[in-house]
PDB file of N, CA, C and O in Angstrom:
ATOM      1  N   MET A   1      -5.735 -30.555 -11.659  1.00  0.00           N
ATOM      2  CA  MET A   1      -3.676 -30.455 -12.106  1.00  0.00           C
ATOM      3  C   MET A   1      -3.959 -28.789 -12.723  1.00  0.00           C
ATOM      4  O   MET A   1      -4.979 -28.162 -13.010  1.00  0.00           O
ATOM      5  N   VAL A   2      -2.899 -28.565 -12.741  1.00  0.00           N
ATOM      6  CA  VAL A   2      -2.671 -26.710 -12.811  1.00  0.00           C
ATOM      7  C   VAL A   2      -1.213 -26.999 -13.699  1.00  0.00           C
ATOM      8  O   VAL A   2      -0.146 -27.366 -13.206  1.00  0.00           O
ATOM      9  N   PHE A   3      -1.452 -26.764 -14.941  1.00  0.00           N
ATOM     10  CA  PHE A   3       0.076 -26.603 -15.620  1.00  0.00           C
ATOM     11  C   PHE A   3       0.390 -25.326 -16.357  1.00  0.00           C
ATOM     12  O   PHE A   3      -0.197 -24.881 -17.343  1.00  0.00           O
ATOM     13  N   ASP A   4       1.534 -24.754 -15.635  1.00  0.00           N
ATOM     14  CA  ASP A   4       1.664 -23.125 -16.605  1.00  0.00           C
ATOM     15  C   ASP A   4       2.577 -23.482 -16.626  1.00  0.00           C
ATOM     16  O   ASP A   4       3.356 -23.927 -15.783  1.00  0.00           O
ATOM     17  N   PRO A   5       2.602 -23.176 -18.576  1.00  0.00           N
ATOM     18  CA  PRO A   5       3.411 -23.026 -19.127  1.00  0.00           C
ATOM     19  C   PRO A   5       4.505 -21.785 -19.465  1.00  0.00           C
ATOM     20  O   PRO A   5       5.355 -21.848 -20.353  1.00  0.00           O
ATOM     21  N   ALA A   6       4.347 -20.939 -18.792  1.00  0.00           N
ATOM     22  CA  ALA A   6       5.415 -19.731 -18.260  1.00  0.00           C
ATOM     23  C   ALA A   6       5.808 -19.622 -17.386  1.00  0.00           C
ATOM     24  O   ALA A   6       6.005 -18.443 -17.092  1.00  0.00           O
ATOM     25  N   VAL A   7       6.199 -20.610 -16.379  1.00  0.00           N
ATOM     26  CA  VAL A   7       6.299 -20.906 -14.947  1.00  0.00           C
ATOM     27  C   VAL A   7       8.017 -20.222 -14.721  1.00  0.00           C
ATOM     28  O   VAL A   7       8.777 -21.052 -15.220  1.00  0.00           O
ATOM     29  N   TYR A   8       8.672 -19.251 -14.259  1.00  0.00           N
ATOM     30  CA  TYR A   8       9.514 -18.852 -13.989  1.00  0.00           C
ATOM     31  C   TYR A   8      10.371 -18.762 -12.740  1.00  0.00           C
ATOM     32  O   TYR A   8       9.534 -19.343 -12.048  1.00  0.00           O
ATOM     33  N   PHE A   9      11.042 -18.590 -12.152  1.00  0.00           N
ATOM     34  CA  PHE A   9      12.048 -18.783 -11.074  1.00  0.00           C
ATOM     35  C   PHE A   9      13.052 -17.761 -10.879  1.00  0.00           C
ATOM     36  O   PHE A   9      14.070 -17.766 -11.571  1.00  0.00           O
ATOM     37  N   GLY A  10      12.869 -16.979 -10.086  1.00  0.00           N
ATOM     38  CA  GLY A  10      13.588 -15.379 -10.762  1.00  0.00           C
ATOM     39  C   GLY A  10      14.351 -14.875  -9.656  1.00  0.00           C
ATOM     40  O   GLY A  10      14.719 -15.633  -8.759  1.00  0.00           O
ATOM     41  N   GLY A  11      14.682 -13.333  -9.658  1.00  0.00           N
ATOM     42  CA  GLY A  11      14.351 -12.484  -8.318  1.00  0.00           C
ATOM     43  C   GLY A  11      13.698 -12.012  -8.065  1.00  0.00           C
ATOM     44  O   GLY A  11      12.849 -11.844  -8.940  1.00  0.00           O
ATOM     45  N   ASP A  12      13.433 -11.376  -6.759  1.00  0.00           N
ATOM     46  CA  ASP A  12      12.252 -10.405  -6.583  1.00  0.00           C
ATOM     47  C   ASP A  12      12.245  -9.153  -7.710  1.00  0.00           C
ATOM     48  O   ASP A  12      11.259  -8.846  -8.380  1.00  0.00           O
ATOM     49  N   GLU A  13      13.236  -8.659  -7.756  1.00  0.00           N
ATOM     50  CA  GLU A  13      13.212  -7.341  -8.857  1.00  0.00           C
ATOM     51  C   GLU A  13      13.157  -7.672  -9.930  1.00  0.00           C
ATOM     52  O   GLU A  13      12.436  -6.948 -10.617  1.00  0.00           O
ATOM     53  N   ALA A  14      13.666  -8.579 -10.490  1.00  0.00           N
ATOM     54  CA  ALA A  14      12.563  -9.419 -11.562  1.00  0.00           C
ATOM     55  C   ALA A  14      11.281  -9.370 -12.120  1.00  0.00           C
ATOM     56  O   ALA A  14      10.818  -9.118 -13.232  1.00  0.00           O
ATOM     57  N   ASP A  15      10.692  -9.793 -10.646  1.00  0.00           N
ATOM     58  CA  ASP A  15       9.079  -9.412 -10.393  1.00  0.00           C
ATOM     59  C   ASP A  15       8.615  -8.084 -10.502  1.00  0.00           C
ATOM     60  O   ASP A  15       7.642  -7.715 -11.160  1.00  0.00           O
ATOM     61  N   LEU A  16       9.761  -7.026  -9.462  1.00  0.00           N
ATOM     62  CA  LEU A  16       8.824  -5.757  -9.126  1.00  0.00           C
ATOM     63  C   LEU A  16       9.307  -5.010 -10.806  1.00  0.00           C
ATOM     64  O   LEU A  16       8.565  -4.242 -11.417  1.00  0.00           O
ATOM     65  N   ALA A  17      10.501  -5.395 -11.236  1.00  0.00           N
ATOM     66  CA  ALA A  17      10.051  -5.165 -12.942  1.00  0.00           C
ATOM     67  C   ALA A  17       9.147  -4.793 -13.593  1.00  0.00           C
ATOM     68  O   ALA A  17       8.842  -3.646 -13.921  1.00  0.00           O
ATOM     69  N   MET A  18       8.534  -6.033 -13.878  1.00  0.00           N
ATOM     70  CA  MET A  18       7.810  -6.565 -15.043  1.00  0.00           C
ATOM     71  C   MET A  18       6.404  -5.655 -14.126  1.00  0.00           C
ATOM     72  O   MET A  18       5.623  -5.032 -14.846  1.00  0.00           O
ATOM     73  N   THR A  19       6.123  -5.626 -12.319  1.00  0.00           N
ATOM     74  CA  THR A  19       4.516  -4.738 -12.514  1.00  0.00           C
ATOM     75  C   THR A  19       4.803  -3.206 -12.873  1.00  0.00           C
ATOM     76  O   THR A  19       3.962  -2.310 -12.799  1.00  0.00           O
ATOM     77  N   GLU A  20       6.571  -3.009 -13.407  1.00  0.00           N
ATOM     78  CA  GLU A  20       6.024  -1.707 -13.327  1.00  0.00           C
ATOM     79  C   GLU A  20       6.449  -1.798 -14.427  1.00  0.00           C
ATOM     80  O   GLU A  20       6.976  -0.719 -14.698  1.00  0.00           O
ATOM     81  N   LEU A  21       6.540  -2.574 -15.354  1.00  0.00           N
ATOM     82  CA  LEU A  21       6.521  -2.290 -17.297  1.00  0.00           C
ATOM     83  C   LEU A  21       5.142  -2.538 -17.850  1.00  0.00           C
ATOM     84  O   LEU A  21       4.793  -2.276 -19.001  1.00  0.00           O
ATOM     85  N   LEU A  22       4.328  -3.122 -16.817  1.00  0.00           N
ATOM     86  CA  LEU A  22       2.965  -3.031 -16.873  1.00  0.00           C
ATOM     87  C   LEU A  22       1.433  -1.722 -15.996  1.00  0.00           C
ATOM     88  O   LEU A  22       0.267  -1.380 -15.804  1.00  0.00           O
ATOM     89  N   ARG A  23       2.932  -1.582 -15.821  1.00  0.00           N
ATOM     90  CA  ARG A  23       2.012   0.241 -15.368  1.00  0.00           C
ATOM     91  C   ARG A  23       0.560  -0.193 -14.612  1.00  0.00           C
ATOM     92  O   ARG A  23      -0.372   0.611 -14.635  1.00  0.00           O
ATOM     93  N   GLY A  24       0.429  -1.367 -14.011  1.00  0.00           N
ATOM     94  CA  GLY A  24      -1.402  -1.775 -13.689  1.00  0.00           C
ATOM     95  C   GLY A  24      -1.089  -1.999 -12.123  1.00  0.00           C
ATOM     96  O   GLY A  24      -1.982  -2.595 -11.520  1.00  0.00           O
ATOM     97  N   PHE A  25      -0.175  -1.688 -11.512  1.00  0.00           N
ATOM     98  CA  PHE A  25      -0.508  -1.772  -9.938  1.00  0.00           C
ATOM     99  C   PHE A  25      -0.184  -1.123  -9.182  1.00  0.00           C
ATOM    100  O   PHE A  25       0.127  -1.650  -8.114  1.00  0.00           O
ATOM    101  N   GLY A  26      -0.066   0.517  -9.325  1.00  0.00           N
ATOM    102  CA  GLY A  26      -0.690   1.059  -8.511  1.00  0.00           C
ATOM    103  C   GLY A  26       0.893   1.115  -7.130  1.00  0.00           C
ATOM    104  O   GLY A  26       2.039   0.668  -7.154  1.00  0.00           O
ATOM    105  N   GLN A  27       0.088   1.900  -6.122  1.00  0.00           N
ATOM    106  CA  GLN A  27       0.986   2.986  -5.405  1.00  0.00           C
ATOM    107  C   GLN A  27       0.536   1.627  -3.745  1.00  0.00           C
ATOM    108  O   GLN A  27       1.287   1.410  -2.794  1.00  0.00           O
ATOM    109  N   LYS A  28      -0.747   1.057  -3.962  1.00  0.00           N
ATOM    110  CA  LYS A  28      -0.470   0.079  -3.489  1.00  0.00           C
ATOM    111  C   LYS A  28       0.000  -0.985  -3.205  1.00  0.00           C
ATOM    112  O   LYS A  28       0.291  -1.250  -2.038  1.00  0.00           O
ATOM    113  N   PHE A  29       0.237  -2.101  -4.514  1.00  0.00           N
ATOM    114  CA  PHE A  29       1.576  -2.325  -4.578  1.00  0.00           C
ATOM    115  C   PHE A  29       2.820  -2.350  -4.726  1.00  0.00           C
ATOM    116  O   PHE A  29       3.702  -3.201  -4.617  1.00  0.00           O
ATOM    117  N   THR A  30       2.751  -1.147  -5.027  1.00  0.00           N
ATOM    118  CA  THR A  30       4.691  -0.669  -5.233  1.00  0.00           C
ATOM    119  C   THR A  30       5.084   0.053  -3.664  1.00  0.00           C
ATOM    120  O   THR A  30       6.293   0.100  -3.441  1.00  0.00           O
ATOM    121  N   VAL A  31       4.474   0.425  -2.937  1.00  0.00           N
ATOM    122  CA  VAL A  31       5.128   1.358  -2.053  1.00  0.00           C
ATOM    123  C   VAL A  31       5.296  -0.070  -0.388  1.00  0.00           C
ATOM    124  O   VAL A  31       6.218  -0.410   0.352  1.00  0.00           O
ATOM    125  N   PRO A  32       3.929  -0.426  -0.523  1.00  0.00           N
ATOM    126  CA  PRO A  32       4.366  -2.377   0.864  1.00  0.00           C
ATOM    127  C   PRO A  32       5.828  -3.221  -0.076  1.00  0.00           C
ATOM    128  O   PRO A  32       6.837  -3.769   0.369  1.00  0.00           O
ATOM    129  N   THR A  33       5.493  -3.066  -1.073  1.00  0.00           N
ATOM    130  CA  THR A  33       6.120  -4.039  -1.753  1.00  0.00           C
ATOM    131  C   THR A  33       7.673  -3.606  -1.606  1.00  0.00           C
ATOM    132  O   THR A  33       8.449  -4.494  -1.251  1.00  0.00           O
ATOM    133  N   SER A  34       8.116  -2.484  -1.818  1.00  0.00           N
ATOM    134  CA  SER A  34       9.373  -1.928  -1.749  1.00  0.00           C
ATOM    135  C   SER A  34       9.641  -1.386  -0.406  1.00  0.00           C
ATOM    136  O   SER A  34      10.863  -1.236  -0.424  1.00  0.00           O
ATOM    137  N   ASP A  35       9.328  -1.105   0.447  1.00  0.00           N
ATOM    138  CA  ASP A  35       9.038  -1.207   1.864  1.00  0.00           C
ATOM    139  C   ASP A  35       9.579  -2.534   2.373  1.00  0.00           C
ATOM    140  O   ASP A  35      10.636  -2.427   2.995  1.00  0.00           O
ATOM    141  N   ALA A  36       9.122  -3.670   2.254  1.00  0.00           N
ATOM    142  CA  ALA A  36       9.150  -4.878   2.286  1.00  0.00           C
ATOM    143  C   ALA A  36      10.625  -5.552   1.600  1.00  0.00           C
ATOM    144  O   ALA A  36      11.652  -5.703   2.261  1.00  0.00           O
ATOM    145  N   TRP A  37      10.512  -5.838   0.438  1.00  0.00           N
ATOM    146  CA  TRP A  37      11.376  -5.903  -0.010  1.00  0.00           C
ATOM    147  C   TRP A  37      12.104  -4.478  -1.153  1.00  0.00           C
ATOM    148  O   TRP A  37      11.721  -4.170  -2.281  1.00  0.00           O
ATOM    149  N   PRO A  38      13.321  -3.812  -0.260  1.00  0.00           N
ATOM    150  CA  PRO A  38      13.710  -3.310  -1.089  1.00  0.00           C
ATOM    151  C   PRO A  38      14.521  -3.008  -2.355  1.00  0.00           C
ATOM    152  O   PRO A  38      15.629  -3.283  -1.895  1.00  0.00           O
ATOM    153  N   PRO A  39      14.735  -2.679  -3.482  1.00  0.00           N
ATOM    154  CA  PRO A  39      15.475  -3.229  -4.248  1.00  0.00           C
ATOM    155  C   PRO A  39      17.276  -2.330  -4.192  1.00  0.00           C
ATOM    156  O   PRO A  39      17.469  -1.128  -4.377  1.00  0.00           O
ATOM    157  N   ASP A  40      18.019  -3.077  -3.974  1.00  0.00           N
ATOM    158  CA  ASP A  40      19.424  -2.782  -3.841  1.00  0.00           C
ATOM    159  C   ASP A  40      20.271  -1.762  -4.765  1.00  0.00           C
ATOM    160  O   ASP A  40      19.773  -1.593  -5.878  1.00  0.00           O
ATOM    161  N   ALA A  41      20.911  -1.382  -4.624  1.00  0.00           N
ATOM    162  CA  ALA A  41      21.845  -0.287  -5.465  1.00  0.00           C
ATOM    163  C   ALA A  41      21.681  -0.922  -6.840  1.00  0.00           C
ATOM    164  O   ALA A  41      21.503  -2.126  -7.027  1.00  0.00           O
ATOM    165  N   GLY A  42      21.761   0.024  -7.787  1.00  0.00           N
ATOM    166  CA  GLY A  42      21.568  -0.138  -8.994  1.00  0.00           C
ATOM    167  C   GLY A  42      20.186  -0.534 -10.177  1.00  0.00           C
ATOM    168  O   GLY A  42      20.015  -0.303 -11.374  1.00  0.00           O
ATOM    169  N   TYR A  43      19.613  -1.032  -9.415  1.00  0.00           N
ATOM    170  CA  TYR A  43      18.047  -1.471  -9.730  1.00  0.00           C
ATOM    171  C   TYR A  43      17.348  -0.498 -10.988  1.00  0.00           C
ATOM    172  O   TYR A  43      16.372  -0.662 -11.719  1.00  0.00           O
ATOM    173  N   SER A  44      18.022   0.219 -10.891  1.00  0.00           N
ATOM    174  CA  SER A  44      16.988   1.529 -12.419  1.00  0.00           C
ATOM    175  C   SER A  44      17.920   0.547 -13.488  1.00  0.00           C
ATOM    176  O   SER A  44      17.237  -0.063 -14.311  1.00  0.00           O
ATOM    177  N   THR A  45      18.592   0.450 -13.520  1.00  0.00           N
ATOM    178  CA  THR A  45      19.026  -0.007 -14.671  1.00  0.00           C
ATOM    179  C   THR A  45      18.975  -2.216 -15.143  1.00  0.00           C
ATOM    180  O   THR A  45      19.028  -2.894 -16.170  1.00  0.00           O
ATOM    181  N   ARG A  46      18.880  -2.413 -14.013  1.00  0.00           N
ATOM    182  CA  ARG A  46      18.618  -4.049 -13.836  1.00  0.00           C
ATOM    183  C   ARG A  46      17.102  -4.005 -14.303  1.00  0.00           C
ATOM    184  O   ARG A  46      16.887  -4.614 -15.351  1.00  0.00           O
ATOM    185  N   ARG A  47      16.325  -3.564 -13.873  1.00  0.00           N
ATOM    186  CA  ARG A  47      15.209  -2.906 -13.908  1.00  0.00           C
ATOM    187  C   ARG A  47      14.843  -3.195 -15.670  1.00  0.00           C
ATOM    188  O   ARG A  47      14.240  -4.173 -16.113  1.00  0.00           O
ATOM    189  N   ASN A  48      15.531  -1.780 -16.645  1.00  0.00           N
ATOM    190  CA  ASN A  48      15.953  -2.124 -18.197  1.00  0.00           C
ATOM    191  C   ASN A  48      16.177  -3.442 -18.757  1.00  0.00           C
ATOM    192  O   ASN A  48      15.426  -4.058 -19.513  1.00  0.00           O
ATOM    193  N   LEU A  49      17.074  -3.728 -18.388  1.00  0.00           N
ATOM    194  CA  LEU A  49      17.019  -5.311 -18.139  1.00  0.00           C
ATOM    195  C   LEU A  49      16.740  -6.549 -18.579  1.00  0.00           C
ATOM    196  O   LEU A  49      16.845  -7.311 -19.540  1.00  0.00           O
ATOM    197  N   TYR A  50      16.155  -6.382 -16.971  1.00  0.00           N
ATOM    198  CA  TYR A  50      14.435  -7.242 -17.003  1.00  0.00           C
ATOM    199  C   TYR A  50      13.673  -6.919 -18.127  1.00  0.00           C
ATOM    200  O   TYR A  50      13.338  -8.000 -18.610  1.00  0.00           O
ATOM    201  N   ASN A  51      13.423  -6.417 -18.498  1.00  0.00           N
ATOM    202  CA  ASN A  51      12.065  -5.377 -19.521  1.00  0.00           C
ATOM    203  C   ASN A  51      12.929  -5.362 -20.093  1.00  0.00           C
ATOM    204  O   ASN A  51      13.126  -6.576 -20.148  1.00  0.00           O
ATOM    205  N   LEU A  52      13.493  -5.052 -20.484  1.00  0.00           N
ATOM    206  CA  LEU A  52      13.986  -5.651 -22.246  1.00  0.00           C
ATOM    207  C   LEU A  52      13.638  -6.631 -22.733  1.00  0.00           C
ATOM    208  O   LEU A  52      13.044  -6.654 -23.811  1.00  0.00           O
ATOM    209  N   TYR A  53      14.011  -7.954 -21.861  1.00  0.00           N
ATOM    210  CA  TYR A  53      13.802  -8.712 -22.441  1.00  0.00           C
ATOM    211  C   TYR A  53      12.615  -9.047 -22.379  1.00  0.00           C
ATOM    212  O   TYR A  53      12.564 -10.194 -22.824  1.00  0.00           O
ATOM    213  N   HIS A  54      11.502  -8.671 -22.049  1.00  0.00           N
ATOM    214  CA  HIS A  54       9.906  -9.289 -21.993  1.00  0.00           C
ATOM    215  C   HIS A  54       9.627  -8.491 -23.816  1.00  0.00           C
ATOM    216  O   HIS A  54       9.294  -8.962 -24.903  1.00  0.00           O
ATOM    217  N   VAL A  55      10.069  -6.793 -23.201  1.00  0.00           N
ATOM    218  CA  VAL A  55       9.374  -6.348 -24.836  1.00  0.00           C
ATOM    219  C   VAL A  55       9.661  -6.249 -25.619  1.00  0.00           C
ATOM    220  O   VAL A  55       8.992  -5.595 -26.420  1.00  0.00           O
ATOM    221  N   LEU A  56      11.461  -7.099 -26.163  1.00  0.00           N
ATOM    222  CA  LEU A  56      12.022  -7.819 -27.526  1.00  0.00           C
ATOM    223  C   LEU A  56      11.341  -9.311 -27.694  1.00  0.00           C
ATOM    224  O   LEU A  56      11.386  -9.967 -28.735  1.00  0.00           O
ATOM    225  N   ASN A  57      10.681  -9.734 -26.430  1.00  0.00           N
ATOM    226  CA  ASN A  57      10.057 -11.211 -26.800  1.00  0.00           C
ATOM    227  C   ASN A  57       8.210 -10.691 -27.432  1.00  0.00           C
ATOM    228  O   ASN A  57       7.620 -11.374 -28.269  1.00  0.00           O
ATOM    229  N   HIS A  58       7.718  -9.657 -26.929  1.00  0.00           N
ATOM    230  CA  HIS A  58       6.590  -8.726 -27.121  1.00  0.00           C
ATOM    231  C   HIS A  58       7.043  -8.579 -28.861  1.00  0.00           C
ATOM    232  O   HIS A  58       6.604  -9.369 -29.698  1.00  0.00           O
ATOM    233  N   LEU A  59       7.804  -7.654 -29.141  1.00  0.00           N
ATOM    234  CA  LEU A  59       7.938  -7.638 -30.365  1.00  0.00           C
ATOM    235  C   LEU A  59       8.373  -8.426 -31.586  1.00  0.00           C
ATOM    236  O   LEU A  59       8.357  -8.166 -32.789  1.00  0.00           O
ATOM    237  N   ASN A  60       8.818  -9.604 -30.789  1.00  0.00           N
ATOM    238  CA  ASN A  60       9.400 -10.971 -31.684  1.00  0.00           C
ATOM    239  C   ASN A  60       7.667 -11.423 -32.090  1.00  0.00           C
ATOM    240  O   ASN A  60       7.258 -11.453 -33.250  1.00  0.00           O
ATOM    241  N   LEU A  61       6.922 -11.708 -31.031  1.00  0.00           N
ATOM    242  CA  LEU A  61       5.764 -12.122 -30.845  1.00  0.00           C
ATOM    243  C   LEU A  61       4.335 -11.537 -31.670  1.00  0.00           C
ATOM    244  O   LEU A  61       3.639 -12.038 -32.553  1.00  0.00           O
ATOM    245  N   LEU A  62       4.287 -10.569 -31.120  1.00  0.00           N
ATOM    246  CA  LEU A  62       2.755  -9.406 -31.129  1.00  0.00           C
ATOM    247  C   LEU A  62       3.938  -8.179 -32.331  1.00  0.00           C
ATOM    248  O   LEU A  62       3.014  -7.471 -32.731  1.00  0.00           O
ATOM    249  N   GLY A  63       4.812  -7.770 -32.820  1.00  0.00           N
ATOM    250  CA  GLY A  63       4.894  -7.385 -34.138  1.00  0.00           C
ATOM    251  C   GLY A  63       5.391  -5.887 -33.225  1.00  0.00           C
ATOM    252  O   GLY A  63       5.187  -5.500 -32.074  1.00  0.00           O
ATOM    253  N   VAL A  64       6.298  -5.201 -34.678  1.00  0.00           N
ATOM    254  CA  VAL A  64       6.902  -3.798 -34.798  1.00  0.00           C
ATOM    255  C   VAL A  64       6.056  -2.989 -33.466  1.00  0.00           C
ATOM    256  O   VAL A  64       6.566  -1.891 -33.246  1.00  0.00           O
ATOM    257  N   SER A  65       5.476  -3.149 -33.014  1.00  0.00           N
ATOM    258  CA  SER A  65       4.496  -2.141 -32.146  1.00  0.00           C
ATOM    259  C   SER A  65       4.961  -1.957 -30.806  1.00  0.00           C
ATOM    260  O   SER A  65       4.339  -1.408 -29.897  1.00  0.00           O
ATOM    261  N   TYR A  66       6.396  -2.588 -30.743  1.00  0.00           N
ATOM    262  CA  TYR A  66       7.444  -2.830 -29.536  1.00  0.00           C
ATOM    263  C   TYR A  66       8.699  -2.463 -29.836  1.00  0.00           C
ATOM    264  O   TYR A  66       9.672  -2.496 -29.082  1.00  0.00           O
ATOM    265  N   LEU A  67       8.636  -1.956 -31.452  1.00  0.00           N
ATOM    266  CA  LEU A  67       9.727  -0.999 -31.755  1.00  0.00           C
ATOM    267  C   LEU A  67      10.562  -0.113 -30.722  1.00  0.00           C
ATOM    268  O   LEU A  67      11.659  -0.161 -30.166  1.00  0.00           O
ATOM    269  N   PRO A  68       9.514   0.672 -30.765  1.00  0.00           N
ATOM    270  CA  PRO A  68      10.347   2.083 -30.378  1.00  0.00           C
ATOM    271  C   PRO A  68      10.420   1.286 -28.995  1.00  0.00           C
ATOM    272  O   PRO A  68      11.347   0.494 -28.822  1.00  0.00           O
ATOM    273  N   GLN A  69       9.526   1.473 -28.085  1.00  0.00           N
ATOM    274  CA  GLN A  69       9.680   0.600 -26.621  1.00  0.00           C
ATOM    275  C   GLN A  69      11.101  -0.064 -26.581  1.00  0.00           C
ATOM    276  O   GLN A  69      11.923   0.243 -25.718  1.00  0.00           O
ATOM    277  N   SER A  70      11.258  -0.663 -27.215  1.00  0.00           N
ATOM    278  CA  SER A  70      13.087  -2.080 -27.411  1.00  0.00           C
ATOM    279  C   SER A  70      13.464  -0.801 -27.487  1.00  0.00           C
ATOM    280  O   SER A  70      13.708  -0.233 -26.422  1.00  0.00           O
ATOM    281  N   LYS A  71      13.621   0.071 -28.969  1.00  0.00           N
ATOM    282  CA  LYS A  71      14.481   1.157 -29.233  1.00  0.00           C
ATOM    283  C   LYS A  71      15.141   1.808 -27.336  1.00  0.00           C
ATOM    284  O   LYS A  71      16.150   1.578 -26.670  1.00  0.00           O
ATOM    285  N   GLN A  72      13.917   2.641 -27.137  1.00  0.00           N
ATOM    286  CA  GLN A  72      13.968   3.077 -25.804  1.00  0.00           C
ATOM    287  C   GLN A  72      14.488   2.538 -24.865  1.00  0.00           C
ATOM    288  O   GLN A  72      14.939   3.490 -24.228  1.00  0.00           O
ATOM    289  N   LEU A  73      14.732   1.662 -24.349  1.00  0.00           N
ATOM    290  CA  LEU A  73      15.254   0.824 -23.446  1.00  0.00           C
ATOM    291  C   LEU A  73      16.617  -0.074 -23.643  1.00  0.00           C
ATOM    292  O   LEU A  73      17.329  -0.567 -22.768  1.00  0.00           O
ATOM    293  N   ILE A  74      16.731  -0.118 -24.852  1.00  0.00           N
ATOM    294  CA  ILE A  74      18.435  -0.182 -25.307  1.00  0.00           C
ATOM    295  C   ILE A  74      19.397   1.042 -25.289  1.00  0.00           C
ATOM    296  O   ILE A  74      20.619   1.123 -25.174  1.00  0.00           O
ATOM    297  N   LEU A  75      18.540   1.843 -25.424  1.00  0.00           N
ATOM    298  CA  LEU A  75      19.476   3.366 -25.731  1.00  0.00           C
ATOM    299  C   LEU A  75      20.041   3.916 -24.235  1.00  0.00           C
ATOM    300  O   LEU A  75      21.114   4.477 -24.008  1.00  0.00           O
ATOM    301  N   ARG A  76      18.595   3.451 -22.977  1.00  0.00           N
ATOM    302  CA  ARG A  76      18.835   4.070 -21.745  1.00  0.00           C
ATOM    303  C   ARG A  76      20.466   3.106 -21.310  1.00  0.00           C
ATOM    304  O   ARG A  76      21.555   3.644 -21.111  1.00  0.00           O
ATOM    305  N   LEU A  77      20.095   1.180 -21.244  1.00  0.00           N
ATOM    306  CA  LEU A  77      21.446   0.991 -21.051  1.00  0.00           C
ATOM    307  C   LEU A  77      22.091   1.405 -21.663  1.00  0.00           C
ATOM    308  O   LEU A  77      23.018   1.464 -20.854  1.00  0.00           O
ATOM    309  N   LEU A  78      22.515   1.845 -22.597  1.00  0.00           N
ATOM    310  CA  LEU A  78      23.375   1.929 -23.448  1.00  0.00           C
ATOM    311  C   LEU A  78      24.323   3.566 -23.107  1.00  0.00           C
ATOM    312  O   LEU A  78      25.539   3.713 -23.234  1.00  0.00           O
ATOM    313  N   ALA A  79      23.340   4.595 -22.672  1.00  0.00           N
ATOM    314  CA  ALA A  79      23.730   5.695 -21.399  1.00  0.00           C
ATOM    315  C   ALA A  79      24.192   5.356 -20.660  1.00  0.00           C
ATOM    316  O   ALA A  79      25.248   5.920 -20.370  1.00  0.00           O
ATOM    317  N   GLU A  80      23.792   4.346 -19.936  1.00  0.00           N
ATOM    318  CA  GLU A  80      24.774   3.985 -18.888  1.00  0.00           C
ATOM    319  C   GLU A  80      25.764   2.939 -18.783  1.00  0.00           C
ATOM    320  O   GLU A  80      26.324   2.416 -17.820  1.00  0.00           O
ATOM    321  N   VAL A  81      25.793   2.864 -19.356  1.00  0.00           N
ATOM    322  CA  VAL A  81      27.406   1.811 -19.790  1.00  0.00           C
ATOM    323  C   VAL A  81      28.680   2.842 -19.607  1.00  0.00           C
ATOM    324  O   VAL A  81      29.655   2.879 -18.857  1.00  0.00           O
ATOM    325  N   ARG A  82      28.087   3.798 -20.857  1.00  0.00           N
ATOM    326  CA  ARG A  82      29.146   5.060 -20.834  1.00  0.00           C
ATOM    327  C   ARG A  82      29.554   5.379 -19.768  1.00  0.00           C
ATOM    328  O   ARG A  82      30.349   6.313 -19.666  1.00  0.00           O
TER     329      ARG A  82
END
């Protein structure tokens, strides 16, 4: 039996955003994925919001090294709202 304590059920865009946050997947993954499931309009804003959740979680659990990235994402989101 396998137990995953971090199970997640969500949309394709949230998964895609996570791969872009980690930057370890490369074009062999992102190009076919984007071709098969192209993100809807406004994805870049939602990507920042999806990734902010993970970065804030890392800030909370792992410390202040994630503070600059958190601030950067927050500023991007605020700039898009204005």
